[in-house]
C-alpha positions in Angstrom: 284.8 196.0 106.8 281.3 196.5 108.2 280.6 196.2 112.0 278.4 193.1 111.2 281.3 191.3 109.4 283.7 192.4 112.2 281.4 190.9 114.8 281.1 187.6 112.8 284.9 187.3 112.6 285.1 187.7 116.4 282.4 185.1 116.9 284.1 182.7 114.5 287.4 183.2 116.2 286.1 182.7 119.7 283.4 180.1 118.8 282.2 177.5 121.2 284.5 174.9 119.6 287.4 177.2 120.1 286.5 177.5 123.8 286.3 173.7 124.1 289.7 173.4 122.5 291.2 175.9 124.9 289.7 174.0 127.8 291.4 170.9 126.7 294.7 172.8 127.0 293.8 173.7 130.6 293.2 177.3 129.7 289.4 177.5 130.1 289.4 180.6 132.2 291.4 182.6 129.7 289.3 181.3 126.8 286.0 182.3 128.4 287.4 185.7 129.3 288.4 186.1 125.6 284.9 185.1 124.6 283.4 187.7 126.9 285.6 190.4 125.4 284.4 189.4 121.9 280.8 189.3 122.9 281.0 192.7 124.8 282.7 194.3 121.7 279.9 192.9 119.5 277.2 194.1 121.9 278.7 197.6 122.1 279.0 197.9 118.3 275.4 196.7 117.9 274.2 199.5 120.2 276.4 202.2 118.6 275.4 201.1 115.0 271.7 200.9 115.7 269.1 202.9 114.0 265.4 203.7 114.7 264.0 203.2 118.2 267.2 201.8 119.6 269.2 204.8 118.4 266.6 207.2 119.8 266.5 205.5 123.1 270.4 205.5 123.4 270.5 209.2 122.5 267.8 210.1 125.1 269.3 208.0 127.8 272.9 209.3 127.4 271.7 212.9 127.3 269.8 212.5 130.5 272.5 210.7 132.3 275.4 212.9 131.2 273.3 216.0 132.1 273.3 214.8 135.8 277.0 213.9 135.9 279.8 216.3 136.8 282.1 214.2 134.6 281.7 214.3 130.8 284.9 212.5 129.7 285.2 209.4 127.5 285.2 206.9 130.4 282.0 208.5 131.8 280.3 208.3 128.4 281.3 204.6 128.0 280.0 203.9 131.5 276.6 205.5 130.6 276.4 203.5 127.4 277.2 200.3 129.2 274.4 201.2 131.7 272.0 201.7 128.8 272.8 198.2 127.5 271.2 196.9 130.7 268.9 199.6 131.9 267.7 201.0 128.6 264.2 200.1 127.3 262.9 199.8 123.8 259.4 198.9 124.4 259.5 195.9 126.8 263.0 194.8 125.7 266.6 195.7 126.6 269.4 196.2 124.1 270.8 192.8 125.3 267.5 191.2 124.3 267.6 192.8 120.9 271.2 191.8 120.3 270.5 188.2 121.2 267.5 188.1 118.8 269.5 189.7 116.0 272.6 187.4 116.0 271.7 184.0 114.7 275.2 182.7 115.0 275.3 183.0 118.8 275.7 179.6 120.5 273.5 178.6 123.4 276.4 179.2 125.7 276.7 182.8 124.3 273.0 183.4 124.8 273.2 182.2 128.4 276.2 184.4 129.2 274.6 187.5 127.6 271.4 186.8 129.6 273.4 186.7 132.8 274.9 190.0 131.9 271.5 191.6 132.7 272.8 191.4 136.3 275.7 193.7 135.6 275.9 196.8 137.8 277.9 199.9 138.6 279.6 200.0 142.0 282.1 201.9 144.1 284.7 199.1 144.9 287.6 198.8 147.2 290.5 196.4 146.4 290.7 193.9 149.2 293.0 191.3 147.6 295.3 191.3 144.5 295.2 188.0 142.6 297.4 186.7 139.8 294.6 187.2 137.2 292.3 189.7 138.9 291.1 191.2 142.2 288.9 190.6 145.2 286.7 193.7 145.3 284.2 194.8 147.9 281.3 197.0 146.9 281.2 199.8 149.4 277.5 200.5 148.8 276.3 197.0 149.8 279.3 195.4 151.6 279.3 192.4 149.1 282.5 190.9 147.8 283.4 189.7 144.3 286.3 188.0 142.4 286.7 190.2 139.3 289.0 189.3 136.4 289.8 191.7 133.5 289.0 190.1 130.1 291.7 192.2 128.4 295.4 191.4 129.1 296.2 195.1 128.5 293.8 196.1 131.3 295.2 193.5 133.7 298.7 194.9 133.0 297.5 198.5 133.5 295.9 197.5 136.8 299.1 195.8 138.1 300.0 199.0 139.9 296.9 198.9 142.1 297.4 198.6 145.9 295.2 197.3 148.6 292.6 199.9 149.6 292.4 201.3 146.1 288.9 202.7 145.3 287.4 202.1 141.8 284.2 203.2 140.2 283.3 200.7 137.5 280.7 198.3 136.2 281.1 194.5 136.5 279.2 191.5 135.0 279.0 187.8 136.0 281.0 185.1 134.2 280.3 181.6 135.7 281.5 181.7 139.3 283.4 185.0 139.1 282.9 188.5 137.5 284.6 190.6 134.8 284.9 194.3 134.1 282.0 195.4 131.9 283.2 199.0 131.7 286.3 201.1 131.9 287.3 201.8 135.5 287.8 205.2 137.2 290.6 205.1 139.7 290.1 207.2 142.8 293.1 206.2 144.9 293.2 205.2 148.6 290.6 207.5 150.2 290.3 208.5 153.8 286.9 208.2 155.4 285.8 211.8 154.7 286.7 211.7 151.0 285.2 208.2 150.8 281.9 209.5 152.3 281.9 212.3 149.7 282.6 209.7 146.9 279.6 207.7 148.1 277.5 210.8 148.2 278.5 211.6 144.6 277.7 208.0 143.6 274.2 208.3 145.1 273.6 211.4 143.0 275.1 210.2 139.7 274.2 206.4 139.8 270.8 206.3 141.6 269.6 203.3 139.6 272.7 201.3 140.8 272.7 202.4 144.4 271.9 198.9 145.6 272.3 197.3 142.1 273.6 194.0 143.6 271.4 193.9 146.7 267.6 194.1 145.9 266.9 193.2 149.5 268.6 196.5 150.7 266.7 198.5 148.1 263.5 197.0 149.3 264.3 197.9 152.9 265.3 201.5 151.8 261.9 201.9 150.1 260.1 200.6 153.1 261.9 203.1 155.3 260.6 205.9 153.0 257.0 204.7 153.4 257.5 204.5 157.2 258.8 208.0 157.2 255.8 209.2 155.2 253.4 207.5 157.7 255.2 209.2 160.6 254.9 212.5 158.8 251.2 212.1 158.2 250.6 211.1 161.8 252.6 214.0 163.2 251.6 216.8 160.9 248.1 215.5 160.0 248.4 216.2 156.3 250.6 215.6 153.3 250.8 219.4 152.6 251.5 222.2 155.0 252.7 225.8 154.8 254.5 227.6 157.6 257.0 230.4 158.1 260.6 229.0 158.0 261.3 229.5 161.7 258.1 227.8 162.7 258.9 224.9 160.4 262.3 224.6 162.1 260.6 224.2 165.5 258.1 221.6 164.1 260.9 219.6 162.5 262.7 219.4 165.9 259.4 218.1 167.4 259.0 215.7 164.6 262.5 214.3 165.2 261.6 213.8 168.9 258.4 212.1 167.8 260.3 209.7 165.4 262.9 208.9 168.1 260.2 208.0 170.6 258.4 205.9 168.0 261.7 204.0 167.2 262.4 203.4 170.9 258.9 202.1 171.5 259.2 199.8 168.4 262.5 198.4 169.8 260.9 197.9 173.3 263.2 200.5 174.9 262.2 202.4 178.0 263.2 206.0 177.1 262.7 207.2 180.6 265.9 205.5 181.6 269.5 206.5 180.8 271.8 204.2 179.0 273.6 203.6 182.3 270.4 202.5 183.9 269.5 200.2 181.0 273.1 198.9 181.1 272.7 198.0 184.8 269.4 196.2 184.0 271.3 194.2 181.3 274.2 193.4 183.6 276.7 195.7 181.9 279.2 197.8 183.8 279.8 201.5 183.1 283.2 200.6 181.7 281.6 198.2 179.2 279.1 200.7 178.1 281.8 203.4 177.8 283.8 201.0 175.6 280.8 200.4 173.4 280.1 204.1 173.1 283.8 204.8 172.1 283.5 202.0 169.6 280.7 204.1 168.0 283.1 207.0 167.5 282.7 209.0 170.7 285.6 210.2 172.8 285.7 209.2 176.5 284.3 212.5 177.8 281.3 212.4 175.5 280.7 208.8 176.3 280.7 209.5 180.0 278.3 212.4 179.6 276.0 210.2 177.4 275.8 207.5 180.1 274.5 209.9 182.7 272.0 211.6 180.5 268.4 210.4 180.2 268.2 212.3 176.9 271.2 210.5 175.4 269.0 208.1 173.4 268.1 211.0 171.1 271.5 210.5 169.6 270.1 207.4 167.9 268.4 209.5 165.3 270.6 211.9 163.3 269.7 215.6 163.5 267.3 216.8 160.8 268.7 220.1 159.5 266.9 222.7 157.4 269.1 224.8 155.2 269.5 228.5 156.1 267.3 229.7 153.2 264.5 227.5 154.3 264.7 228.6 158.0 264.7 232.3 156.9 261.9 232.0 154.4 258.7 233.9 155.0 256.7 230.9 153.8 257.6 227.3 153.2 255.3 224.7 151.7 256.1 221.0 152.4 254.6 218.4 150.0 254.9 214.8 151.1 254.6 211.6 149.2 255.2 207.9 150.2 257.6 207.4 147.3 258.9 210.8 146.3 259.6 211.9 149.8 259.2 215.5 150.9 259.6 218.7 148.8 260.3 222.0 150.5 259.3 225.0 148.4 259.5 228.7 149.3 257.6 229.8 146.2 254.8 227.2 145.9 252.1 229.7 147.1 253.4 232.2 144.4 253.0 229.6 141.7 249.5 228.5 142.8 248.5 232.2 143.0 249.8 232.7 139.4 247.7 229.7 138.2 244.6 231.3 139.7 245.2 234.7 138.1 243.0 235.6 135.1 246.0 236.7 133.1 249.2 235.2 134.4 251.4 237.3 132.1 250.5 240.4 134.0 252.1 238.9 137.2 255.6 240.3 137.7 258.3 237.7 137.4 255.9 235.0 136.2 258.1 233.9 133.3 261.1 233.5 135.6 259.0 231.5 138.1 257.7 229.1 135.5 261.2 228.6 134.0 262.5 227.9 137.5 259.9 225.2 138.1 260.9 223.6 134.8 264.6 223.8 135.2 265.2 223.5 139.0 266.1 219.8 139.7 264.7 220.0 143.2 261.2 220.7 141.8 260.4 217.2 140.7 257.7 215.5 138.7 255.7 214.9 141.9 255.3 218.6 142.4 254.2 219.1 138.8 251.7 216.3 139.1 250.3 217.7 142.3 249.8 221.0 140.5 248.2 219.2 137.5 245.8 217.4 139.8 244.8 220.6 141.7 244.7 223.1 138.8 244.4 221.1 135.6 242.7 223.7 133.4 244.8 226.7 134.6 248.1 224.8 134.4 247.4 223.6 130.9 246.5 227.2 129.8 249.6 228.6 131.3 251.9 226.0 129.7 250.3 226.4 126.3 251.0 230.2 126.4 254.4 229.9 128.0 255.7 227.2 125.7 253.8 228.7 122.7 252.2 225.4 122.0 248.5 225.9 121.6 247.9 222.1 121.3 249.7 221.2 124.6 247.7 218.8 126.7 248.6 217.9 130.3 247.6 214.3 130.1 249.4 213.6 126.9 252.4 216.0 127.0 253.4 216.8 130.6 255.6 213.8 131.2 257.4 214.4 127.9 258.0 218.1 128.9 259.4 217.0 132.3 261.7 214.5 130.7 263.0 217.1 128.3 264.0 219.1 131.3 265.8 216.1 132.8 263.2 215.4 135.4 262.6 211.7 136.1 258.9 210.8 135.9 259.3 207.8 138.2 260.4 208.3 141.8 264.1 207.8 142.6 265.1 206.7 146.1 264.8 210.0 148.1 267.4 211.3 150.6 265.2 210.4 153.6 265.7 206.6 152.9 267.5 204.7 155.6 271.0 203.4 154.7 272.8 200.2 155.6 274.5 200.2 159.0 278.0 200.0 157.5 277.4 203.2 155.5 275.8 204.9 158.5 278.8 204.1 160.5 281.2 205.4 157.8 279.3 208.7 157.6 279.4 209.1 161.4 283.2 208.3 161.5 283.8 210.7 158.6 281.9 213.5 160.3 283.8 212.8 163.5 287.2 213.2 161.7 286.1 216.4 160.0 284.8 217.8 163.3 288.1 217.0 165.0 290.2 218.6 162.3 288.0 221.7 162.0 286.8 222.5 165.5 286.1 226.1 164.7 284.2 225.6 161.5 280.7 227.2 161.4 277.5 225.4 160.9 277.5 223.1 157.9 275.1 223.8 155.1 271.9 221.9 155.5 270.2 219.8 152.9 267.1 220.9 151.0 264.9 218.3 152.5 264.3 216.1 155.5 267.1 213.6 156.0 268.0 210.8 158.2 270.3 207.8 157.9 
């Protein structure tokens, strides 16, 4: 039996008239869920059985996504394919668009449901309530709540063991006034705050396109924060590119943080010359009320009391920007800044530009290793390569032609393809400097407080390879 015939049997079995019949028997929810299962199976078969441009797009997408993920099991692959169904592009169309166009027997109701599925997204969910036919789930990334019902009785039975507080990684799709599972779920258990913070961090790395998949307003705010950060950077440093010894950069970063703190306070109309206690008095709050508020933010009573008396306590409003040890110790660090890509910190940028300006780059010791690093290191993104192409177009093209042994290589035509082949996105992804929603910021702070209390003698934590703030 061919996949096409199989899909037709499913469509016939769960036709619109069948759904209407089931409705008359007061089983409308079950019938619609059965229909979603049939449509999802048909859609998945369509993608797997495809040839030509759709097959090529699927192969490229899954290879890129799985290369970024630490997990490579069947559930992860299914999740990637389900993401492709929505996020994949074949020209201007998605796989869902192509499926709708290819299946003449789809009813208008089917087409409407499939079109709504373009809103499906991957999230990190917590079980808030267990229902007879599903769950109330809250997306930890956006703090939004959903009623989600499995469209497969076997899945519902398998999920019967779930408890409140269970964390799930999965993809969900809309069905009328509720949602259904669009992908297999990955069960993570009932996580404490430190492990939950790690899980969210992993989600941000592995599912960047779905970080705020159900909250475009949060995504817009995050991107605005990146641009604001860039403008602050330009105003403070005076350029979008600077090169300093690591220890000097560390000092400048501390000054930059103070500059951002002051800017934030001014924007909020706060007088930074006053302590919190003085401002509290102006607002009619007692020390006890201020201390209670500070403790509610995760501080112990001693730290809260100290904070109230200090005029410098407001600096705590902006998280510490940490440079990793290798950056601090580097003889030379180049910072490249962009309003969308964020900031890149490179300890070998000067070496690479020197190589490009050498008459014969192959005579430079370690040149092959350096070029390969720039191609393979995920921290050296497309923005860095395009900056080099803009500044040294002729030299870079010559070096790549010889290094790749491709005499016909052209920067304008082939650079982006080369970067994609090395798993480098050619469009900016939300950088680490982006602000995060308040509920996530609070979670990270609480998780850090728990870890600090449990490991009081632990050494300095490893810094991030970039400027960061919540």
